[in-house]
PDB file of N, CA, C and O in Angstrom:
ATOM      1  N   MET A   1     -15.091  33.279  10.177  1.00  0.00           N
ATOM      2  CA  MET A   1     -13.657  33.385  10.026  1.00  0.00           C
ATOM      3  C   MET A   1     -13.210  32.826   8.670  1.00  0.00           C
ATOM      4  O   MET A   1     -12.271  33.333   8.057  1.00  0.00           O
ATOM      5  N   ARG A   2     -13.886  31.796   8.224  1.00  0.00           N
ATOM      6  CA  ARG A   2     -13.550  31.160   6.941  1.00  0.00           C
ATOM      7  C   ARG A   2     -13.797  32.115   5.763  1.00  0.00           C
ATOM      8  O   ARG A   2     -13.020  32.156   4.810  1.00  0.00           O
ATOM      9  N   GLU A   3     -14.884  32.874   5.848  1.00  0.00           N
ATOM     10  CA  GLU A   3     -15.192  33.832   4.786  1.00  0.00           C
ATOM     11  C   GLU A   3     -14.100  34.892   4.672  1.00  0.00           C
ATOM     12  O   GLU A   3     -13.715  35.279   3.568  1.00  0.00           O
ATOM     13  N   PHE A   4     -13.613  35.350   5.799  1.00  0.00           N
ATOM     14  CA  PHE A   4     -12.560  36.366   5.795  1.00  0.00           C
ATOM     15  C   PHE A   4     -11.290  35.810   5.143  1.00  0.00           C
ATOM     16  O   PHE A   4     -10.632  36.502   4.366  1.00  0.00           O
ATOM     17  N   ALA A   5     -10.957  34.583   5.458  1.00  0.00           N
ATOM     18  CA  ALA A   5      -9.770  33.958   4.874  1.00  0.00           C
ATOM     19  C   ALA A   5      -9.920  33.813   3.356  1.00  0.00           C
ATOM     20  O   ALA A   5      -8.964  34.032   2.612  1.00  0.00           O
ATOM     21  N   ASP A   6     -11.118  33.443   2.902  1.00  0.00           N
ATOM     22  CA  ASP A   6     -11.345  33.309   1.458  1.00  0.00           C
ATOM     23  C   ASP A   6     -11.191  34.649   0.747  1.00  0.00           C
ATOM     24  O   ASP A   6     -10.662  34.702  -0.364  1.00  0.00           O
ATOM     25  N   GLU A   7     -11.645  35.726   1.371  1.00  0.00           N
ATOM     26  CA  GLU A   7     -11.540  37.048   0.755  1.00  0.00           C
ATOM     27  C   GLU A   7     -10.085  37.494   0.649  1.00  0.00           C
ATOM     28  O   GLU A   7      -9.713  38.151  -0.323  1.00  0.00           O
ATOM     29  N   THR A   8      -9.268  37.153   1.622  1.00  0.00           N
ATOM     30  CA  THR A   8      -7.871  37.576   1.568  1.00  0.00           C
ATOM     31  C   THR A   8      -7.080  36.750   0.552  1.00  0.00           C
ATOM     32  O   THR A   8      -6.114  37.245  -0.028  1.00  0.00           O
ATOM     33  N   VAL A   9      -7.476  35.515   0.338  1.00  0.00           N
ATOM     34  CA  VAL A   9      -6.753  34.664  -0.601  1.00  0.00           C
ATOM     35  C   VAL A   9      -7.142  34.986  -2.045  1.00  0.00           C
ATOM     36  O   VAL A   9      -6.306  34.886  -2.943  1.00  0.00           O
ATOM     37  N   ARG A  10      -8.358  35.358  -2.270  1.00  0.00           N
ATOM     38  CA  ARG A  10      -8.878  35.534  -3.632  1.00  0.00           C
ATOM     39  C   ARG A  10      -8.089  36.551  -4.482  1.00  0.00           C
ATOM     40  O   ARG A  10      -7.783  36.236  -5.631  1.00  0.00           O
ATOM     41  N   PRO A  11      -7.749  37.738  -3.987  1.00  0.00           N
ATOM     42  CA  PRO A  11      -7.002  38.676  -4.838  1.00  0.00           C
ATOM     43  C   PRO A  11      -5.651  38.121  -5.297  1.00  0.00           C
ATOM     44  O   PRO A  11      -5.196  38.442  -6.395  1.00  0.00           O
ATOM     45  N   LYS A  12      -5.013  37.301  -4.480  1.00  0.00           N
ATOM     46  CA  LYS A  12      -3.744  36.708  -4.888  1.00  0.00           C
ATOM     47  C   LYS A  12      -3.955  35.809  -6.101  1.00  0.00           C
ATOM     48  O   LYS A  12      -3.143  35.810  -7.026  1.00  0.00           O
ATOM     49  N   PHE A  13      -5.040  35.046  -6.099  1.00  0.00           N
ATOM     50  CA  PHE A  13      -5.334  34.184  -7.243  1.00  0.00           C
ATOM     51  C   PHE A  13      -5.605  35.028  -8.483  1.00  0.00           C
ATOM     52  O   PHE A  13      -5.179  34.678  -9.584  1.00  0.00           O
ATOM     53  N   GLN A  14      -6.317  36.142  -8.301  1.00  0.00           N
ATOM     54  CA  GLN A  14      -6.609  36.998  -9.452  1.00  0.00           C
ATOM     55  C   GLN A  14      -5.321  37.603 -10.002  1.00  0.00           C
ATOM     56  O   GLN A  14      -5.127  37.661 -11.216  1.00  0.00           O
ATOM     57  N   ARG A  15      -4.450  38.050  -9.115  1.00  0.00           N
ATOM     58  CA  ARG A  15      -3.175  38.598  -9.580  1.00  0.00           C
ATOM     59  C   ARG A  15      -2.358  37.538 -10.299  1.00  0.00           C
ATOM     60  O   ARG A  15      -1.720  37.822 -11.312  1.00  0.00           O
ATOM     61  N   ARG A  16      -2.377  36.329  -9.785  1.00  0.00           N
ATOM     62  CA  ARG A  16      -1.655  35.216 -10.412  1.00  0.00           C
ATOM     63  C   ARG A  16      -2.213  34.920 -11.806  1.00  0.00           C
ATOM     64  O   ARG A  16      -1.454  34.672 -12.743  1.00  0.00           O
ATOM     65  N   GLU A  17      -3.542  34.949 -11.938  1.00  0.00           N
ATOM     66  CA  GLU A  17      -4.160  34.703 -13.241  1.00  0.00           C
ATOM     67  C   GLU A  17      -3.782  35.787 -14.241  1.00  0.00           C
ATOM     68  O   GLU A  17      -3.525  35.495 -15.409  1.00  0.00           O
ATOM     69  N   ILE A  18      -3.748  37.032 -13.788  1.00  0.00           N
ATOM     70  CA  ILE A  18      -3.349  38.141 -14.665  1.00  0.00           C
ATOM     71  C   ILE A  18      -1.894  37.958 -15.090  1.00  0.00           C
ATOM     72  O   ILE A  18      -1.566  38.134 -16.264  1.00  0.00           O
ATOM     73  N   PHE A  19      -1.022  37.607 -14.150  1.00  0.00           N
ATOM     74  CA  PHE A  19       0.387  37.373 -14.458  1.00  0.00           C
ATOM     75  C   PHE A  19       0.530  36.241 -15.459  1.00  0.00           C
ATOM     76  O   PHE A  19       1.303  36.349 -16.411  1.00  0.00           O
ATOM     77  N   ASP A  20      -0.213  35.148 -15.255  1.00  0.00           N
ATOM     78  CA  ASP A  20      -0.157  34.015 -16.176  1.00  0.00           C
ATOM     79  C   ASP A  20      -0.609  34.416 -17.570  1.00  0.00           C
ATOM     80  O   ASP A  20      -0.015  33.989 -18.560  1.00  0.00           O
ATOM     81  N   SER A  21      -1.653  35.233 -17.661  1.00  0.00           N
ATOM     82  CA  SER A  21      -2.145  35.641 -18.983  1.00  0.00           C
ATOM     83  C   SER A  21      -1.092  36.481 -19.700  1.00  0.00           C
ATOM     84  O   SER A  21      -0.920  36.344 -20.911  1.00  0.00           O
ATOM     85  N   TYR A  22      -0.381  37.352 -18.970  1.00  0.00           N
ATOM     86  CA  TYR A  22       0.690  38.131 -19.594  1.00  0.00           C
ATOM     87  C   TYR A  22       1.825  37.224 -20.054  1.00  0.00           C
ATOM     88  O   TYR A  22       2.386  37.430 -21.131  1.00  0.00           O
ATOM     89  N   VAL A  23       2.165  36.226 -19.250  1.00  0.00           N
ATOM     90  CA  VAL A  23       3.223  35.294 -19.626  1.00  0.00           C
ATOM     91  C   VAL A  23       2.829  34.546 -20.892  1.00  0.00           C
ATOM     92  O   VAL A  23       3.645  34.387 -21.800  1.00  0.00           O
ATOM     93  N   TYR A  24       1.590  34.088 -20.956  1.00  0.00           N
ATOM     94  CA  TYR A  24       1.130  33.363 -22.142  1.00  0.00           C
ATOM     95  C   TYR A  24       1.107  34.265 -23.374  1.00  0.00           C
ATOM     96  O   TYR A  24       1.337  33.787 -24.485  1.00  0.00           O
ATOM     97  N   LEU A  25       0.839  35.544 -23.203  1.00  0.00           N
ATOM     98  CA  LEU A  25       0.834  36.468 -24.340  1.00  0.00           C
ATOM     99  C   LEU A  25       2.247  36.858 -24.765  1.00  0.00           C
ATOM    100  O   LEU A  25       2.527  36.968 -25.959  1.00  0.00           O
ATOM    101  N   LEU A  26       3.123  37.063 -23.813  1.00  0.00           N
ATOM    102  CA  LEU A  26       4.456  37.576 -24.131  1.00  0.00           C
ATOM    103  C   LEU A  26       5.444  36.495 -24.556  1.00  0.00           C
ATOM    104  O   LEU A  26       6.396  36.790 -25.278  1.00  0.00           O
ATOM    105  N   THR A  27       5.242  35.258 -24.128  1.00  0.00           N
ATOM    106  CA  THR A  27       6.176  34.190 -24.470  1.00  0.00           C
ATOM    107  C   THR A  27       6.296  33.982 -25.983  1.00  0.00           C
ATOM    108  O   THR A  27       7.417  33.929 -26.488  1.00  0.00           O
ATOM    109  N   PRO A  28       5.188  33.861 -26.731  1.00  0.00           N
ATOM    110  CA  PRO A  28       5.343  33.707 -28.186  1.00  0.00           C
ATOM    111  C   PRO A  28       6.022  34.916 -28.833  1.00  0.00           C
ATOM    112  O   PRO A  28       6.808  34.757 -29.767  1.00  0.00           O
ATOM    113  N   LEU A  29       5.725  36.116 -28.346  1.00  0.00           N
ATOM    114  CA  LEU A  29       6.373  37.304 -28.894  1.00  0.00           C
ATOM    115  C   LEU A  29       7.874  37.275 -28.632  1.00  0.00           C
ATOM    116  O   LEU A  29       8.666  37.662 -29.491  1.00  0.00           O
ATOM    117  N   LEU A  30       8.263  36.817 -27.446  1.00  0.00           N
ATOM    118  CA  LEU A  30       9.671  36.709 -27.117  1.00  0.00           C
ATOM    119  C   LEU A  30      10.366  35.681 -28.004  1.00  0.00           C
ATOM    120  O   LEU A  30      11.471  35.923 -28.488  1.00  0.00           O
ATOM    121  N   VAL A  31       9.727  34.545 -28.215  1.00  0.00           N
ATOM    122  CA  VAL A  31      10.299  33.495 -29.063  1.00  0.00           C
ATOM    123  C   VAL A  31      10.429  33.988 -30.508  1.00  0.00           C
ATOM    124  O   VAL A  31      11.481  33.824 -31.127  1.00  0.00           O
ATOM    125  N   ILE A  32       9.370  34.586 -31.039  1.00  0.00           N
ATOM    126  CA  ILE A  32       9.403  35.087 -32.417  1.00  0.00           C
ATOM    127  C   ILE A  32      10.452  36.190 -32.562  1.00  0.00           C
ATOM    128  O   ILE A  32      11.188  36.226 -33.548  1.00  0.00           O
ATOM    129  N   GLY A  33      10.518  37.077 -31.591  1.00  0.00           N
ATOM    130  CA  GLY A  33      11.519  38.149 -31.615  1.00  0.00           C
ATOM    131  C   GLY A  33      12.934  37.609 -31.567  1.00  0.00           C
ATOM    132  O   GLY A  33      13.824  38.139 -32.233  1.00  0.00           O
ATOM    133  N   SER A  34      13.153  36.565 -30.789  1.00  0.00           N
ATOM    134  CA  SER A  34      14.477  35.965 -30.710  1.00  0.00           C
ATOM    135  C   SER A  34      14.874  35.331 -32.040  1.00  0.00           C
ATOM    136  O   SER A  34      16.019  35.449 -32.477  1.00  0.00           O
ATOM    137  N   ILE A  35      13.917  34.659 -32.679  1.00  0.00           N
ATOM    138  CA  ILE A  35      14.196  34.033 -33.978  1.00  0.00           C
ATOM    139  C   ILE A  35      14.531  35.104 -35.018  1.00  0.00           C
ATOM    140  O   ILE A  35      15.467  34.940 -35.801  1.00  0.00           O
ATOM    141  N   ILE A  36      13.774  36.189 -35.025  1.00  0.00           N
ATOM    142  CA  ILE A  36      14.038  37.281 -35.970  1.00  0.00           C
ATOM    143  C   ILE A  36      15.407  37.897 -35.698  1.00  0.00           C
ATOM    144  O   ILE A  36      16.159  38.181 -36.631  1.00  0.00           O
ATOM    145  N   ALA A  37      15.731  38.104 -34.424  1.00  0.00           N
ATOM    146  CA  ALA A  37      17.019  38.693 -34.073  1.00  0.00           C
ATOM    147  C   ALA A  37      18.170  37.774 -34.488  1.00  0.00           C
ATOM    148  O   ALA A  37      19.176  38.247 -35.017  1.00  0.00           O
ATOM    149  N   LEU A  38      18.033  36.479 -34.256  1.00  0.00           N
ATOM    150  CA  LEU A  38      19.081  35.542 -34.672  1.00  0.00           C
ATOM    151  C   LEU A  38      19.225  35.514 -36.190  1.00  0.00           C
ATOM    152  O   LEU A  38      20.340  35.454 -36.708  1.00  0.00           O
ATOM    153  N   GLY A  39      18.103  35.557 -36.904  1.00  0.00           N
ATOM    154  CA  GLY A  39      18.152  35.596 -38.369  1.00  0.00           C
ATOM    155  C   GLY A  39      18.830  36.854 -38.874  1.00  0.00           C
ATOM    156  O   GLY A  39      19.628  36.800 -39.809  1.00  0.00           O
ATOM    157  N   ALA A  40      18.515  37.992 -38.258  1.00  0.00           N
ATOM    158  CA  ALA A  40      19.140  39.257 -38.655  1.00  0.00           C
ATOM    159  C   ALA A  40      20.641  39.225 -38.365  1.00  0.00           C
ATOM    160  O   ALA A  40      21.439  39.714 -39.165  1.00  0.00           O
ATOM    161  N   LEU A  41      21.018  38.660 -37.246  1.00  0.00           N
ATOM    162  CA  LEU A  41      22.430  38.549 -36.896  1.00  0.00           C
ATOM    163  C   LEU A  41      23.175  37.642 -37.870  1.00  0.00           C
ATOM    164  O   LEU A  41      24.289  37.955 -38.290  1.00  0.00           O
ATOM    165  N   ALA A  42      22.560  36.524 -38.225  1.00  0.00           N
ATOM    166  CA  ALA A  42      23.165  35.602 -39.193  1.00  0.00           C
ATOM    167  C   ALA A  42      23.291  36.272 -40.557  1.00  0.00           C
ATOM    168  O   ALA A  42      24.313  36.114 -41.225  1.00  0.00           O
ATOM    169  N   ALA A  43      22.276  37.013 -40.979  1.00  0.00           N
ATOM    170  CA  ALA A  43      22.329  37.711 -42.257  1.00  0.00           C
ATOM    171  C   ALA A  43      23.423  38.773 -42.245  1.00  0.00           C
ATOM    172  O   ALA A  43      24.131  38.958 -43.235  1.00  0.00           O
ATOM    173  N   TRP A  44      23.557  39.466 -41.123  1.00  0.00           N
ATOM    174  CA  TRP A  44      24.606  40.491 -41.015  1.00  0.00           C
ATOM    175  C   TRP A  44      25.993  39.861 -41.119  1.00  0.00           C
ATOM    176  O   TRP A  44      26.856  40.377 -41.829  1.00  0.00           O
ATOM    177  N   PHE A  45      26.214  38.742 -40.412  1.00  0.00           N
ATOM    178  CA  PHE A  45      27.503  38.065 -40.497  1.00  0.00           C
ATOM    179  C   PHE A  45      27.765  37.562 -41.913  1.00  0.00           C
ATOM    180  O   PHE A  45      28.884  37.667 -42.417  1.00  0.00           O
ATOM    181  N   TYR A  46      26.737  37.018 -42.551  1.00  0.00           N
ATOM    182  CA  TYR A  46      26.875  36.530 -43.924  1.00  0.00           C
ATOM    183  C   TYR A  46      27.232  37.678 -44.856  1.00  0.00           C
ATOM    184  O   TYR A  46      28.087  37.527 -45.728  1.00  0.00           O
ATOM    185  N   TYR A  47      26.582  38.825 -44.677  1.00  0.00           N
ATOM    186  CA  TYR A  47      26.858  39.993 -45.510  1.00  0.00           C
ATOM    187  C   TYR A  47      28.288  40.481 -45.286  1.00  0.00           C
ATOM    188  O   TYR A  47      28.983  40.830 -46.240  1.00  0.00           O
ATOM    189  N   GLN A  48      28.724  40.506 -44.036  1.00  0.00           N
ATOM    190  CA  GLN A  48      30.090  40.946 -43.738  1.00  0.00           C
ATOM    191  C   GLN A  48      31.105  40.018 -44.402  1.00  0.00           C
ATOM    192  O   GLN A  48      32.099  40.479 -44.962  1.00  0.00           O
ATOM    193  N   GLU A  49      30.854  38.718 -44.337  1.00  0.00           N
ATOM    194  CA  GLU A  49      31.758  37.732 -44.925  1.00  0.00           C
ATOM    195  C   GLU A  49      31.808  37.901 -46.451  1.00  0.00           C
ATOM    196  O   GLU A  49      32.880  37.857 -47.054  1.00  0.00           O
ATOM    197  N   GLU A  50      30.632  38.094 -47.063  1.00  0.00           N
ATOM    198  CA  GLU A  50      30.565  38.239 -48.511  1.00  0.00           C
ATOM    199  C   GLU A  50      31.233  39.536 -48.953  1.00  0.00           C
ATOM    200  O   GLU A  50      31.896  39.572 -49.989  1.00  0.00           O
ATOM    201  N   GLU A  51      31.062  40.593 -48.178  1.00  0.00           N
ATOM    202  CA  GLU A  51      31.653  41.884 -48.510  1.00  0.00           C
ATOM    203  C   GLU A  51      33.176  41.814 -48.433  1.00  0.00           C
ATOM    204  O   GLU A  51      33.865  42.339 -49.307  1.00  0.00           O
ATOM    205  N   SER A  52      33.707  41.167 -47.391  1.00  0.00           N
ATOM    206  CA  SER A  52      35.154  41.067 -47.253  1.00  0.00           C
ATOM    207  C   SER A  52      35.731  40.169 -48.348  1.00  0.00           C
ATOM    208  O   SER A  52      36.848  40.406 -48.808  1.00  0.00           O
ATOM    209  N   ALA A  53      34.988  39.140 -48.772  1.00  0.00           N
ATOM    210  CA  ALA A  53      35.434  38.274 -49.864  1.00  0.00           C
ATOM    211  C   ALA A  53      35.457  39.068 -51.169  1.00  0.00           C
ATOM    212  O   ALA A  53      36.358  38.892 -51.989  1.00  0.00           O
ATOM    213  N   GLY A  54      34.472  39.938 -51.361  1.00  0.00           N
ATOM    214  CA  GLY A  54      34.429  40.774 -52.554  1.00  0.00           C
ATOM    215  C   GLY A  54      35.596  41.740 -52.608  1.00  0.00           C
ATOM    216  O   GLY A  54      36.169  41.968 -53.674  1.00  0.00           O
ATOM    217  N   GLU A  55      35.951  42.309 -51.463  1.00  0.00           N
ATOM    218  CA  GLU A  55      37.097  43.219 -51.411  1.00  0.00           C
ATOM    219  C   GLU A  55      38.385  42.478 -51.720  1.00  0.00           C
ATOM    220  O   GLU A  55      39.246  42.999 -52.430  1.00  0.00           O
ATOM    221  N   ALA A  56      38.527  41.278 -51.197  1.00  0.00           N
ATOM    222  CA  ALA A  56      39.729  40.488 -51.455  1.00  0.00           C
ATOM    223  C   ALA A  56      39.829  40.146 -52.936  1.00  0.00           C
ATOM    224  O   ALA A  56      40.916  40.157 -53.512  1.00  0.00           O
ATOM    225  N   PHE A  57      38.687  39.844 -53.546  1.00  0.00           N
ATOM    226  CA  PHE A  57      38.672  39.516 -54.974  1.00  0.00           C
ATOM    227  C   PHE A  57      39.071  40.743 -55.796  1.00  0.00           C
ATOM    228  O   PHE A  57      39.822  40.623 -56.764  1.00  0.00           O
ATOM    229  N   GLU A  58      38.567  41.934 -55.409  1.00  0.00           N
ATOM    230  CA  GLU A  58      38.900  43.160 -56.130  1.00  0.00           C
ATOM    231  C   GLU A  58      40.381  43.485 -55.997  1.00  0.00           C
ATOM    232  O   GLU A  58      41.004  43.928 -56.962  1.00  0.00           O
ATOM    233  N   ASP A  59      40.954  43.270 -54.813  1.00  0.00           N
ATOM    234  CA  ASP A  59      42.374  43.536 -54.604  1.00  0.00           C
ATOM    235  C   ASP A  59      43.227  42.613 -55.467  1.00  0.00           C
ATOM    236  O   ASP A  59      44.261  43.025 -55.993  1.00  0.00           O
ATOM    237  N   ARG A  60      42.795  41.381 -55.607  1.00  0.00           N
ATOM    238  CA  ARG A  60      43.536  40.390 -56.375  1.00  0.00           C
ATOM    239  C   ARG A  60      43.467  40.683 -57.877  1.00  0.00           C
ATOM    240  O   ARG A  60      44.450  40.525 -58.601  1.00  0.00           O
ATOM    241  N   GLY A  61      42.292  41.110 -58.323  1.00  0.00           N
ATOM    242  CA  GLY A  61      42.080  41.290 -59.745  1.00  0.00           C
ATOM    243  C   GLY A  61      42.596  42.614 -60.206  1.00  0.00           C
ATOM    244  O   GLY A  61      42.499  42.936 -61.390  1.00  0.00           O
TER     245      GLY A  61
END
């Protein structure tokens, strides 16, 4: 009876290990992607601010 119980439990552990390996692989990609996205968003806002300042300067001059 013990052998049967071990066989039924084992695939769950294997699935868990596979899930953990995907989490370990995808977490750094998610972090790096988030940093890149935040940098791109900050650059876009900076560009918008600089562009509107340039237009205001042109209107004044």
